[in-house]
C-alpha positions as CSV (number, residue, x, y, z in Angstrom):
1,X,76.6,75.9,142.6
2,X,79.4,77.9,144.3
3,X,81.9,76.0,142.0
4,X,80.8,77.8,138.8
5,X,81.4,81.4,139.9
6,X,85.0,80.4,140.9
7,X,85.6,78.7,137.4
8,X,84.4,81.9,135.9
9,X,86.6,84.1,137.9
10,X,89.5,81.8,137.3
11,X,88.9,82.0,133.6
12,X,88.7,85.8,133.7
13,X,92.0,86.0,135.5
14,X,93.6,83.6,133.0
15,X,92.4,85.9,130.1
16,X,93.8,88.9,131.8
17,X,97.2,87.3,132.5
18,X,97.4,86.2,128.8
19,X,96.6,89.7,127.6
20,X,99.5,91.1,129.8
21,X,102.0,88.4,128.7
22,X,101.0,89.3,125.0
23,X,101.5,93.0,125.7
24,X,104.8,92.4,127.4
25,X,106.0,90.1,124.5
26,X,105.0,92.7,121.8
27,X,106.6,95.8,123.7
28,X,110.3,94.7,123.8
29,X,110.2,93.9,120.2
30,X,109.1,97.4,119.3
31,X,111.5,98.9,121.8
32,X,114.4,96.9,120.4
33,X,113.7,97.9,116.9
34,X,113.3,101.5,117.8
35,X,116.6,101.5,119.9
36,X,118.4,99.7,116.8
37,X,117.0,102.4,114.5
38,X,118.3,105.1,116.7
39,X,121.6,103.5,117.0
40,X,122.0,103.2,113.3
41,X,120.8,106.8,112.8
42,X,123.6,107.9,115.4
43,X,126.2,106.0,113.5
44,X,125.2,107.5,110.3
45,X,125.4,111.0,111.6
46,X,128.9,110.3,113.1
47,X,130.2,109.1,109.8
48,X,128.7,112.1,107.9
49,X,130.2,114.4,110.5
50,X,133.5,112.9,110.2
51,X,133.7,112.9,106.3
52,X,131.8,116.2,105.4
53,X,132.9,119.7,105.9
54,X,130.2,122.3,107.3
55,X,129.5,123.4,103.9
56,X,128.9,120.0,102.4
57,X,126.8,119.1,105.5
58,X,124.6,122.2,105.0
59,X,124.2,121.6,101.2
60,X,123.1,117.9,102.0
61,X,120.6,119.1,104.6
62,X,119.1,121.5,102.0
63,X,118.8,118.7,99.6
64,X,117.2,116.5,102.1
65,X,114.7,119.1,103.0
66,X,113.7,119.6,99.3
67,X,114.1,116.1,98.1
68,X,114.3,113.6,100.9
69,X,114.8,110.5,98.7
70,X,117.8,112.0,96.9
71,X,119.2,113.2,100.2
72,X,118.9,109.7,101.7
73,X,120.5,108.2,98.6
74,X,123.5,110.7,98.8
75,X,123.9,109.7,102.5
76,X,124.0,106.1,101.7
77,X,126.5,106.7,98.9
78,X,128.9,108.8,101.2
79,X,128.5,106.0,103.8
80,X,129.4,103.4,101.4
81,X,132.4,105.2,100.1
82,X,133.7,105.9,103.6
83,X,133.3,102.3,104.8
84,X,135.0,101.1,101.7
85,X,137.9,103.5,102.4
86,X,137.6,105.4,99.2
87,X,137.1,108.8,100.8
88,X,140.5,110.6,101.2
89,X,140.1,113.6,103.5
90,X,136.9,115.4,103.8
91,X,134.2,115.9,101.3
92,X,133.9,119.6,100.6
93,X,131.0,121.6,99.1
94,X,132.5,121.2,95.5
95,X,132.7,117.5,95.8
96,X,129.2,117.3,97.2
97,X,128.0,119.2,94.2
98,X,129.7,116.8,91.9
99,X,128.2,113.9,93.9
100,X,124.8,115.4,93.7
101,X,125.1,116.0,90.0
102,X,126.0,112.3,89.6
103,X,123.0,110.9,91.7
104,X,120.2,113.2,90.6
105,X,118.5,112.4,87.3
106,X,118.8,115.1,84.6
107,X,115.8,117.4,84.7
108,X,114.1,117.6,81.4
109,X,114.1,121.1,80.0
110,X,111.4,122.4,77.6
111,X,111.9,125.1,75.1
112,X,108.8,127.0,74.3
113,X,108.7,128.7,70.9
114,X,106.0,131.2,70.2
115,X,104.9,131.8,66.6
């Protein structure tokens, strides 16, 4: 009879050890993904800082606050242009306005006429 409690105890210890191993296996993956995301974000900020003037950066941040998807799209476009070497000098506020006009869809205007 003394063998059964020891087997149960051994099984319980095995289960605990398996849970610990599974948690350890999952944690590094999440940490690695988070670390990689932070590294990519830092690279993106460095490229934008290098190619945008202060005024253009402020305008981009304003756009990102109001329309996050458009802001991300503009950032990706600027990074692609910079990496391909098609950016000469810095992008100022006027160039940023032109880029925003190109990438944002035309808003529909409605004329209301009263009779």
